N, C-alpha and C positions, 0 to 999 in steps of 0.2 A: 504494500500500500504506500502511495506517495505521501510525503509530508507537505501538505499545502499550507503555506504561510500567507497571511494577508499582506497586501501592500502596506508599507509603513513609510510615512513621510514625517520628518521632524521640522519644527520651527523653533528658532531661538535667536538670541542677540548675536551669537557667533557659533561657529562649528555645528551648523545644522544644514539640512537640505535647502531650506528657505530661510534666509537671514533677514530679520526685521524686528521692529518693536511697536508695530501698530496693527490695526484691524486689517489693513491691506495684506500684510504678510500672512496673517492667520487665514483670511478668506482665500488667498491664492492656494494655500495648501489644501483646504477643504474642497475647493472647486476642482483642483487637479485630481485628487483621490476619487471624488465622485465621478469625474469624467472617465475614469478607468474602471468603473463598476463598483467601487467601494474599497474600504480598507480602514487604516488607522492613521489619524493625525495626532502626533505627540508634540505638545507644546512645552518647551523647556522653561525652567525657572526664569523669572524676570517680570518686569512691568511692561504692559502693552497698552498704549493709549487707544481708546475706542472713540472714533468719530462717526462710526456707523456700527450696526449690529454685526456680530459674527453670525452669519446666516447658515444654519445647519442644512445639510444635504442628506438625502436618503442613503442608507448603508455606509455611512461614515461614522466611525467611532472616534470620539474626541476625548483625549486624555491629557492630563497635565502632570508635570513634576514641579509644582510650586508656582505656576503662572498666576499673575495678578492682572485682571482685565479692568482697567480704570476708565470710567466714563469721563469724557472730556467736559469742560465747561460748556454750557449750552448758550446759544444765542436765541433770542426770541423777537418777534415783530408782529404787529397787527397786519392784516391784509388790507390793501387799499381797493381791491376789486373782489367781489364775491367769488368764492370757490364753488362752482356749480357741481351738482351731482354728475359724476362721470368725467369731469374735466381733469386734465392731466398737467396742469400748470398752476402756479400761484404767483401773485404779484404782491410784493412786500413794501411796507412803508419804509423800512430800514433794512437793507440787505447785509449790513455789517455782521460779520461772523458766520454767514452762510456760505458754504463752498460746495461746488460740484463734488459729489461723492459722499457728502455728509448724510447721515440719517436725519429724517425730519418727521414731525407729527403735525397734523393740521386738524383744527376743529373750531367750534364756537361755543357759546354759552348753552346751547341746546343739544350738543352732540356728545353727551356723556356716554360711557360704556362703549358698546361695539361700534358707534357711529363716528368715532375718530378714524383717521387714516394715518398709518405709519408707513413710510416709504423711504426712498433714497433720491437725492437731488441729482438729476441727469445732465442738465445744461443750464447755462445762465445767459440772459440777455438783459443787461442792466439790472433792474429790480425784479425781473420775472425769471422764474426757475421752472424747468420741467421736472416732473416727479414720476417715479417708476410705477405708481399705482393710481388709478382714477380716484377722484374724490368719492368718499363713502356717504356723502350727504350734501346738502346745500349749506355751505359755511358762509354766513352772511355778515357783511361789515356792520350792519345794524345790530347784530348779536355778538359783537366783539370777536369776529373771526380773527384767528391768529395762527402763526406757525412758530415752532420751536425745534431746535436740533436735539430733541429728546427721542429716545428709542430704547428697546430692550438691549441689554449688553450682549446676551446670547439669545437668538431668536430662531424658532423653527416653525415653518408653515408647511403643512401637507407633506411631512416627511415620515419615513418609516425605517426601521432597522437602525435606530440612532441611540447612542448612549453618550453621556457626558460625565466626566469624573475628574476630581482633583483641582478645580478652579476656584479662585477667589475673585468675586466681583466687588469692586469698590464703586459705589453708586454716586459719590460726590453730590449728595443731596443739597448741600448749601449753595451749589452753583448750577442747579437744574430745576426747571419747573416740574410740577406733578404731571405724571402720565398715568391715565386710568389703567387699573389692573386688568381690564377686559381687553386691552390692546398693548399692554406693556408690563414689564417687571425686570428685575435683574436678569432672571432667566424666564423666557416666555415661550409657550407653545400654543399653536392653533391647529386643530385637526391633525395632530401628529401622534398617531396611535402607537402604543407600546414603547414609548421613549423611556429610557432609564436615566435618572439623575442621581449621582452618588458622590458623597464626600466633597460637596461644594459649599462654599461660604458666600452669602450675599449680604453685604453690609452697606447701610446708609444710602439706599436708593430712594429717589423721590417718587415713591409709589409702592408697589408690592415687591416682596423679595422673590418668590417663585410663584408663577401663575401659569396654569394651563387651561385652555378653553376648548370645549368640544373635542377632547382628546381622550380616547378610551384606553384603559390598561396602562396608564402611566405609573411608574414606580419612582419614588423619591426616598432615598435612604442615606442616613448618616450625614445630613446636611445641617448647616446653621443659617438661619435668617435672623439678622439682628439689626436694630436701629433704622429700619425702613419706615417711611412716613405713614404707610397705611397698613396693609395686610402682610403678615409674614409668609404664610403658606396659603395659596388660593387655588384649590381644585375647583375649576370654574364650570360655567354653564354646560350641561350635557356631557360632562366627563364621567363616564361610567367606569366602575371597578378600579378606582385608584387604590394604590397601596403606598402609604407613607409610614415609614418605620425609623425609629431611633434618630429622629430629627429634633433640633432645638430651635424654637422660634421665640425670641425674647426681645423685649424693649422696643417693639414696633409700635407705631402710633395708634393703631386701632385694635386689630384682632390677630391672635397668634395663628389660628387655623380657621379659615373661613370657607365653609362649604357654600358655594354659590347656588345656582339653580340646577336641579335635576342631577345631583351627585348621588348615585345609587350604588349599592353593593360594594362599598369601599371598605378597606381595612386600614385602621389607624392605630398603631401599637408602639409602645415604648417611646413615645415622644414627650418632650418637655415644652410646655406652653407657659412661659414665665414673664411676669412683669410687663405685659402689654397694656397699652393705654386704656382699652375698654374691656375686651372679652378674651378669654382663653380660647374657647371653641364656639363658633357660631354656626347654627344649622337652621335651614329655612325651606325655601320654595322647592317642593317636590324632592327634598333630600331624604330619601327613604332607604331602609334596609341596610344600614351601615353598622359596622362593628368597631367600637372603641375599647381598647384594652391596655391596661398597665401604663396609661399616660399620667404624667404629673402636670397638674393645672394649678398654678400657684401665683399669687401676688398680682393678678390682673386687676385693672382699675375699677371695673364695675361688677362683673360676674365671672365665674369660672366657665360655666356652660350656659349658652343661651339658645333656646328654641324661639325663632322669630315669629312675629304675629302674622299668621297666615290663615286663610279660610280652610275648611276641611279638605277640599280636593287638592289644595296646594301645600298642605303642611308637611312637616318632617316626621312621618310616622315610622314605626317599627325599627327604631334605632336601639342598639343595645350597648350598654356601658358595663364593663366587667373589670374589676380590679384596678380602678383608677384612683389617684389621690387628687382630691379637689379641696385645696387648703388655702385659707387666708386671702380670699379674693374680695375686691370691692373697696369701698371707702367707709368712713364712719357714718356717712349719711345713707349709703345704699350698698351694703355689702351682701352679696348673695352667691352661694355656691352653684346652684342649678336653678335657672329661671325658665319656666315652661310657659310660653305664651301661645296664642292662636288656638285653633281647633285641633290640637295635636293629640294623637292617641297611640296606644300600643308601644309605649316605651318600657324598657327593662333596665333596671339598675341592680347589679349583683356584686357583692363583695367589694364595694367601693368604700373609700374613706372620705367623708364629706364633713370636714371639721375646720375650725379656725386655728390659727397659730398665735404666737405672742402678740401679734398686732391687734387682735380683737375686732377686726373689721367685718369678718364674714359672720354676721349675727344671724342671718337667715341661711339655713342649710339648703332648703328646697322651697321654691315658690311655684305653685301651680295656679295658673290663671283660671278665670271663671269659665272659659270655654274649652279648656283642655281636659283630658282624662288623667286622673291620678295614675302615675306610672306604677309598674310592679316593682316592689322593693324587696330584695332578698339578701339577708346577711350583710347589710351595710353597717359601717361604723359612722354614726351620724351625731354631730354635736352642733347645736343651734336650733333655731325655730324652724318648724315646718308649717308653712302658710299655704293652705289649700282652699282657694276661693270657690272651688266646685262644691264644697260642703256647704258654704253659705248659700249658694244658689239653690242647692237641693232642699235646704231647710226652708 
């Protein structure tokens, strides 16, 4: 039997197949390997300045030996001409800091979520630039239409057979505008099924740490998401069967682990959701049939676990929590371990520890809203009040 070895291309500051210290060198290696049918790109230790995303390609394994991908300072400008749906150019009030080859995002006050467009600048004619993707909406000057050189540091659209390991992303949040997690993050995937992300660190990104949208079977293991302005880990809309294990998501501005819409049949185990601004784990719109086991959810600003306020057809039913620590979450005014809102039912909590610590803030262990069903509770260690509004309604 022959010993088939995959194509291997190295990138580094010196003594590598491709020598460079920016996104162009990295992208050259990825595109070259993809063009030959796939293989491995190994990025050697060093700092690489990112003025556009590292765009993933199918069947390319991306691995690092200590590479730091550093997001460049962003430029931003209002548009002076509306960006119409389907248009492939933008005209800026101030083109300073925008260069051909840079990544760019475009939107307006009404284009949150999926309606931003993230692309690459292709050409320049004065203050007008061509972009690599058509506008995803009507971006109106009257609604503060603007562009910024913001983008995911690593980005995958419609790829398969991809894995990423060993990178540190430095998001440079102080010199970048916020980019919505439905279109960006330190590491971002869109319809990229089966991608594996392992042993990566995403720090201080102006948005989410790791976000994947409409991507089935994504695995995230042994990663750190810290100090990002919004969500740490964001399995996003329509991402079925995610697996997130042994990750730490801490000190992010909002939520440690945010299940967006239609996240089903996921496994979340041995993670640490620590000291995030609002919530440790947030579950909501059609997020059903997930398993959470042996996670530590501690020190988050409002509650440890939140089931968002959804109607019965859209609520996060049939989720199970087994062997988790939910400790010391909230503030003196509003500390809660588990908060169940909406018309949520068929939840199971087994062998969890839901208690306060020395801080004394998690005074409510479990809150069940008036429209929710009381969860099944088996062999939990609970310290703190249990507030069940359903009992008041029944009375």
